[in-house]
N, C-alpha and C positions, 0 to 999 in steps of 0.2 A: 864382779860387777854385772848388772843384767844388763843383755842385749836386749835395747827396742829400738823403735822403728828409726830414729837417729842414728844407732849404730849400726843398723842394716843397710841404710843409705850411705856410710862410710865405706862399707864393705863394697857397695855399687860403685861408688866413686873411685876408691882404690883401684877395683879392675878396670873401670873405664881409662884411669892415666896409666896404668901398667902396659895396657894392650893397645894405647893409642897408636895408629899408623900399621896396625898390624891386622891381618885378614881374621879379625876375632869379633865376636859378637856378645855382647850385654844387654839381657833384657831381665826387668825386673817387674815383680807385681807384690802389692802390699794388700792382703786381706784387712777387712774390717769388722770385727765384730756387729757394729750396728748396720752393716749392708750384707748380712751373710746370708739372705735369702736370694738377692742378686747375684751371689758368687759362687756359680755352678761350676762344676771342671770345665764346661765348654767356655765360658765366660774368662774363668782364669788363663786357660791356653789361650785361647783369643785373642786375651789381652798382650799375652807374650809374644803372639805371632805379629800382631801388629805393631808391636815394637821394632820389632826385629826388621819387619819390611820398612818400615817408616826409617829405618838408618841405612838402609841401603840404596849404593848410587844407582844401581840397577837392579831391579826386581827380577828374579829369574822367568822364565815363560811359563815353566811348569804352574808357580805359584799363581802368575796371572791368569793364564787359563781354568785355573780351579775357581777362583775368584769368579770369573766372568760364567762358568758355568753355574754358580750358585745364584747367579742374577737373574738365569733366565727361568728358575724353578719359580713355582707359583708364589706370590708375595717376595720374592726375593729374599728368601729367609738367608740367617746365617749358616755358615757352614757348619755342619754335624759334628759333633764331639772325633768321631772317626776321621773325619775329612782334615780337621785341623791338626790331629796327630800325626798324619801322613804328611803335611805340608811342614810340619815342625821337624820331622823324621828327614824330609828331602833338603831343609836348610842346614841343620844342625850336622848332618852325615858329611858335609861337604868341606866344614870349616870349624874352628875351635870355638865353642860356645858356653857361654857362664849364663843360667838362669838362677835367678836370685827371687825365693819366693817368703814374705815375710808372713809370720803369724799363721801357718801353716793348719794350726789346730781350730783354727777358725771356720776353715771350711769342714762341715762335720756330716755325718750320716753316708746316706750313698754316694754324696758328691764326694766326699773325701774319698772313698774307694776307687770311684771312676777318676779321680786324678791322679792317685798314687800309683793305679794301674797304667794309665797313660803315660806319665813319669816314665816307668820301668820300659813300656814298649819304645819310648824315644831314646833312653840309653842304651838299650841293646841293638839300636840301628846305629848309632853315633857315638863313635870310640874317642870322640874329641869333646863331649860334652859333660860340663862340671854343673851340678844343681846344688845351691847351696840355699839351705831354708832355716828357719827356724820357727820352735813351738813349745809350748809347755811339755814337761817331761811326758805326761801320758801317752804323747802322738807317737814315741821313739819304739814303742812295741809294736804298734800296728805297721808302722814303716819297714821293722825290722822283719815282720812276718812276711809283709807283701814284697819287699824288695831285698830279700834275703841275698848277701854277698854284694849289695851295691851301698851300704851305708855306712858312715864315720859319723860319729858323733863328740861332741866333747859339752859337757855342762857348764853354763854361764854362769850360775847362780854364786852369791859370796859364802865363803865359809860360814858355818855356824857360830864360831867363836867370834868372828869379825861382827856377826849381828847382836851376838850378846853384849859385846862390849859399847857398841852402838846404843842398845836399850838401857845400860847401865848408866852411861853416860846422861843419856835424857832423863832417866828419872832422878838422876841426881840434882837435875835444875828443876824439878818440881817444886814450886811454891806453895804448893799444899800438902804437906809430907802426912799432915794427919789422915788425910783421907785413904792413905793405902797404909797395909799392916805387911809383915813380913810375909805372910801365907800368900795373899794377893802378887806382891812382887815376885815370888817365886813361880806363880803360876804363869805371869807375865813372862818371865825370863826362860821358862820353858816351852809353852805353847806356840809363841811367835815366833822364834827361830824354825819351828817344824814347819809350820804353816807356810812360813817364806819359800822354805825348800820346795814346796809342792807347789810354789807359782814361779819357781825360777824357769829360766828358758833354757833350751836346748839348742845348740848351732850344730845344724846337720849337712854331712856332703854326701850327695849322692853321686856315684860315678858308675861308668859301664864296668861290667866285670870283668876281671883280668884273667 
């Protein structure tokens, strides 16, 4: 079974249910290909921080001061990435935290590098933090390179045999059998399962170094 946005939401809901009443933070962000130009590392982590702060009964003085200082700068700009990372380190270092990032591979280029490096900084300061992420398989190598020792992953794709069985069943329902010969059928059964394997999602758990 592939992990999609609905499945990621189930992970978040389960974490919220299991940690209810505890001194635990659960924060999530869903990346969207259509909005990738607005999804910088600063925006992703800023959104996670905003959700964390929004769920607190009392906002720590350090966080309030940081936001207040930012408001006094020219134009009242949003906190810089380095400042957002520091605030996340402060919050997550003192309590158990789960951060969930869906479709991490949709953050690409330099922004992906900045995001991964920032997550590593947070984990190194926050022993009680776990980050659950999903993405297509190609992102795994980059994550293992930049977060060596932090990554545990599991493929969430269907077995190739199941895909072939499904395709055979659908081909058997074809009402225009004369439109396909044995060569075309064999090509479909060979290429589609391989292409699906490349589209499968990897579920990734990032953790502090042991």
